[in-house]
C-alpha positions as CSV (number, residue, x, y, z in Angstrom):
1,X,75.6,101.2,97.9
2,X,74.9,101.8,94.2
3,X,78.2,103.6,93.4
4,X,80.6,101.8,91.1
5,X,83.5,103.0,93.3
6,X,82.8,103.4,97.0
7,X,85.4,105.0,99.3
8,X,84.3,104.2,102.8
9,X,85.8,105.9,105.8
10,X,89.5,105.7,104.7
11,X,92.3,107.3,106.6
12,X,96.1,107.3,105.9
13,X,98.5,108.0,108.7
14,X,102.3,108.1,108.9
15,X,103.2,107.6,112.6
16,X,101.0,110.0,114.6
17,X,100.3,112.3,111.6
18,X,97.1,111.8,109.6
19,X,97.3,112.9,106.0
20,X,93.5,112.6,105.8
21,X,90.8,111.1,108.0
22,X,87.4,109.5,107.4
23,X,87.0,110.0,103.7
24,X,83.7,108.9,102.1
25,X,83.1,109.2,98.4
26,X,81.0,107.4,95.9
27,X,81.7,107.5,92.1
28,X,79.1,106.3,89.6
29,X,80.1,104.1,86.7
30,X,81.0,106.2,83.6
31,X,81.7,109.3,85.7
32,X,84.8,111.6,85.2
33,X,85.7,112.7,88.7
34,X,88.5,115.2,89.4
35,X,89.9,115.8,92.9
36,X,91.4,119.2,93.7
37,X,93.3,120.4,96.7
38,X,96.6,121.9,97.9
39,X,99.8,119.9,98.1
40,X,99.8,117.8,101.2
41,X,96.1,117.0,101.4
42,X,96.6,113.4,100.2
43,X,95.2,113.5,96.7
44,X,97.9,111.2,95.3
45,X,97.6,109.0,98.3
46,X,93.9,108.5,97.6
47,X,94.7,107.6,94.0
48,X,97.4,105.2,95.1
49,X,94.9,103.5,97.4
50,X,92.5,103.2,94.5
51,X,95.2,101.7,92.4
52,X,96.1,99.2,95.1
53,X,99.6,100.7,95.4
54,X,99.0,101.8,99.0
55,X,96.7,100.6,101.8
56,X,94.5,102.8,104.0
57,X,95.2,102.9,107.7
58,X,91.5,102.6,108.2
59,X,88.5,102.0,106.0
60,X,88.0,100.2,102.7
61,X,87.6,100.9,99.0
62,X,85.1,98.8,97.1
63,X,85.1,98.7,93.2
64,X,82.2,97.0,91.5
65,X,81.3,95.1,94.7
66,X,84.8,93.9,95.5
67,X,87.2,95.4,98.0
68,X,90.6,96.5,96.8
69,X,93.4,94.3,98.1
70,X,96.2,95.3,95.7
71,X,97.0,96.3,92.2
72,X,94.7,95.0,89.4
73,X,94.6,95.2,85.6
74,X,91.0,96.4,86.1
75,X,92.6,99.7,87.2
76,X,95.0,101.5,84.9
77,X,97.2,104.4,86.1
78,X,98.6,107.3,84.0
79,X,101.4,108.8,86.0
80,X,102.8,112.4,86.0
81,X,105.8,111.0,84.1
82,X,105.3,108.7,81.2
83,X,107.1,105.7,82.9
84,X,107.8,104.0,79.5
85,X,110.2,101.2,79.1
86,X,113.1,102.9,77.2
87,X,114.3,99.8,75.3
88,X,110.9,99.1,73.8
89,X,109.2,100.8,70.9
90,X,105.8,102.5,71.1
91,X,104.2,99.3,69.9
92,X,106.3,97.3,72.3
93,X,105.3,99.4,75.3
94,X,101.6,99.1,74.6
95,X,101.8,95.5,73.6
96,X,103.5,94.6,76.9
97,X,100.4,95.9,78.7
98,X,98.1,94.1,76.4
99,X,99.9,90.8,76.8
100,X,99.8,91.2,80.6
101,X,96.0,91.6,80.4
102,X,95.5,88.7,77.9
103,X,98.5,86.4,78.5
104,X,97.0,83.7,76.3
105,X,96.1,85.9,73.3
106,X,98.0,85.1,70.1
107,X,100.6,87.6,69.0
108,X,98.5,88.9,66.1
109,X,95.7,89.8,68.5
110,X,98.1,91.5,71.0
111,X,99.5,93.6,68.2
112,X,96.1,94.5,66.8
113,X,94.8,95.6,70.2
114,X,98.0,97.6,70.8
115,X,97.8,99.3,67.4
116,X,94.2,100.2,68.0
117,X,95.0,101.9,71.3
118,X,98.0,103.8,69.7
119,X,95.7,105.0,66.9
120,X,93.1,106.1,69.5
121,X,95.6,108.7,70.9
122,X,96.7,109.9,67.5
123,X,100.1,108.1,67.2
124,X,99.4,105.8,64.3
125,X,102.6,105.8,62.2
126,X,104.9,106.1,65.3
127,X,104.7,102.5,66.4
128,X,108.4,101.7,65.7
129,X,109.8,104.8,67.5
130,X,111.5,104.4,70.9
131,X,110.8,106.8,73.8
132,X,114.0,108.7,73.2
133,X,112.7,109.7,69.8
134,X,109.4,111.1,71.1
135,X,108.5,114.5,72.5
136,X,107.1,114.8,76.0
137,X,103.6,115.0,74.7
138,X,104.0,111.9,72.5
139,X,105.4,110.0,75.5
140,X,102.4,110.8,77.6
141,X,100.1,109.8,74.7
142,X,101.9,106.4,74.8
143,X,101.2,106.2,78.5
144,X,97.5,106.9,77.9
145,X,97.4,104.4,75.1
146,X,99.0,101.8,77.3
147,X,96.4,102.4,80.0
148,X,93.5,102.3,77.6
149,X,94.7,99.2,75.8
150,X,93.9,96.9,78.8
151,X,90.3,98.1,78.8
152,X,90.3,99.0,82.5
153,X,87.2,99.4,84.6
154,X,88.8,102.6,86.1
155,X,91.3,105.0,84.6
156,X,93.4,106.7,87.3
157,X,95.3,109.8,86.3
158,X,97.8,111.6,88.5
159,X,98.3,115.1,87.1
160,X,99.1,113.5,83.7
161,X,99.5,116.8,81.9
162,X,101.3,118.9,84.5
163,X,104.8,118.7,82.9
164,X,103.6,119.6,79.4
165,X,103.6,123.0,77.6
166,X,100.2,124.7,77.3
167,X,99.5,123.8,73.7
168,X,100.4,120.1,74.2
169,X,98.4,119.9,77.4
170,X,95.4,121.3,75.7
171,X,95.6,118.9,72.8
172,X,95.9,115.9,75.2
173,X,93.0,117.1,77.3
174,X,90.9,117.2,74.2
175,X,92.0,113.6,73.3
176,X,91.3,112.3,76.8
177,X,87.9,114.0,76.9
178,X,87.0,112.6,73.4
179,X,88.0,109.1,74.3
180,X,86.4,109.0,77.7
181,X,83.1,110.5,76.4
182,X,83.0,108.0,73.6
183,X,83.8,104.9,75.7
184,X,81.9,106.0,78.9
185,X,85.1,105.4,80.8
186,X,85.1,105.8,84.6
187,X,87.9,108.2,85.5
188,X,89.4,109.4,88.7
189,X,91.9,112.2,88.1
190,X,94.1,114.4,90.3
191,X,94.8,118.0,89.2
192,X,95.8,121.4,90.5
193,X,94.4,123.1,87.4
194,X,90.9,124.5,87.9
195,X,90.2,125.1,84.2
196,X,91.3,121.5,83.4
197,X,88.9,120.2,86.0
198,X,86.0,122.3,84.7
199,X,86.7,121.1,81.1
200,X,87.1,117.4,81.9
201,X,85.1,116.5,84.9
202,X,81.5,115.6,85.6
203,X,82.1,116.2,89.3
204,X,84.9,118.0,91.2
205,X,85.9,116.8,94.7
206,X,87.3,119.6,96.9
207,X,89.8,118.6,99.6
208,X,90.6,120.8,102.6
209,X,94.3,121.4,103.5
210,X,96.3,118.7,105.2
211,X,97.3,117.3,107.5
212,X,94.0,115.9,108.6
213,X,92.4,116.8,105.3
214,X,88.8,115.9,104.5
215,X,86.3,116.2,101.6
216,X,84.6,119.6,102.0
217,X,82.1,119.2,99.1
218,X,81.5,117.7,95.7
219,X,80.8,120.3,93.0
220,X,78.6,119.0,90.2
221,X,79.7,120.4,86.8
222,X,76.4,121.7,85.3
223,X,78.0,122.9,82.0
224,X,76.9,120.9,78.9
225,X,78.6,117.6,78.7
226,X,79.2,118.2,74.9
227,X,81.3,121.3,75.8
228,X,84.5,122.1,73.8
229,X,87.5,124.1,74.8
230,X,86.8,126.9,72.3
231,X,83.3,127.6,73.8
232,X,84.0,126.7,77.4
233,X,84.4,130.2,78.7
234,X,81.3,131.4,76.8
235,X,79.0,128.9,78.6
236,X,76.5,130.4,81.1
237,X,77.8,129.5,84.6
238,X,81.4,129.0,83.7
239,X,82.8,131.9,85.6
240,X,80.5,131.3,88.6
241,X,81.8,127.7,88.7
242,X,85.4,128.8,88.3
243,X,85.1,131.5,91.0
244,X,83.6,129.0,93.4
245,X,86.5,126.6,93.0
246,X,89.1,129.3,93.2
247,X,87.5,130.8,96.3
248,X,87.6,127.4,97.9
249,X,91.3,126.9,97.1
250,X,92.3,130.4,98.2
251,X,90.2,130.8,101.3
252,X,87.9,128.1,102.4
253,X,90.3,125.1,102.1
254,X,92.5,126.7,104.6
255,X,90.0,127.4,107.4
256,X,87.3,124.9,106.6
257,X,87.8,123.0,109.9
258,X,87.1,126.2,111.9
259,X,84.2,127.4,109.7
260,X,82.6,124.2,108.4
261,X,78.8,124.6,107.5
262,X,76.4,123.6,110.3
263,X,75.6,120.0,110.1
264,X,78.6,119.1,107.8
265,X,78.8,115.3,107.8
266,X,82.0,113.7,106.6
267,X,80.1,110.5,105.7
268,X,77.8,112.4,103.3
269,X,79.8,115.3,101.7
270,X,77.4,117.8,100.3
271,X,76.9,118.0,96.5
272,X,76.9,121.6,95.3
273,X,75.2,122.6,92.1
274,X,75.7,126.2,91.1
275,X,72.7,127.9,89.6
276,X,73.2,129.0,86.0
277,X,72.8,132.8,86.1
278,X,70.8,133.1,82.9
279,X,68.4,130.4,84.0
280,X,67.7,132.0,87.4
281,X,69.5,134.1,89.9
282,X,69.3,131.7,92.8
283,X,72.3,131.2,95.1
284,X,74.3,127.9,95.1
285,X,72.3,124.9,96.3
286,X,73.6,122.0,98.2
287,X,72.3,118.4,98.1
288,X,73.2,115.4,100.0
289,X,75.9,113.4,98.2
290,X,74.2,110.1,99.0
291,X,70.6,109.1,99.3
292,X,69.6,107.6,102.5
């Protein structure tokens, strides 16, 4: 397969209960993918499997041609909470990750790499502060800097902005989008926020309700990649895309198993591209997610 990340038929069961079954998903290199679904559908479990922190009951995940067997510094995780070491400074927290990635690097190089990552998230000047001296948003910036500092092949984000106030959340979303666009970073992110997914993602994976969840479809974000928060809701097609996602979460995710489209194939979840209303008035189109 040509995908950089290839999720192939994974399932996760606890006893006789399957959280999800037979998930297939390909993610291209440099793609920002968001997964949306209700609590209990297994979104975080999928992320943990990608991180190597959990193992699927069935199936395999292949990254850049190699199957995932456990945690790796090629995959960095930004958690819901900052998970910083409280006895280390901002610089110390990020430098710890850098020295783990490059254990033989001289101290000056480790510090230079750490400072560059800290500056990238807008925290230059705060290197000496400890976590107790930082706001929630600043702590999460440190967590993002720590993840980016090891130059991962994949950045995994588990609702990283969910505990922040609206203004801080928006600022951090802007920073993450700017950094990932500039570096062509491959990202897999879990979110419950439809507007966040529309702003950040190239593709949005829709999960049906658990238990026994599955991927219903993959929605391609056809809004301009150079979009900004200020003009997002003015873009042609924004409300059609938003309404499509909300309709899925409110209605279709709940009864998808009983009303799945004819010919729905779990192995090839359909890609959906919503027509831009000012370009034409066509109805949503569906394409096969994987070429034969």
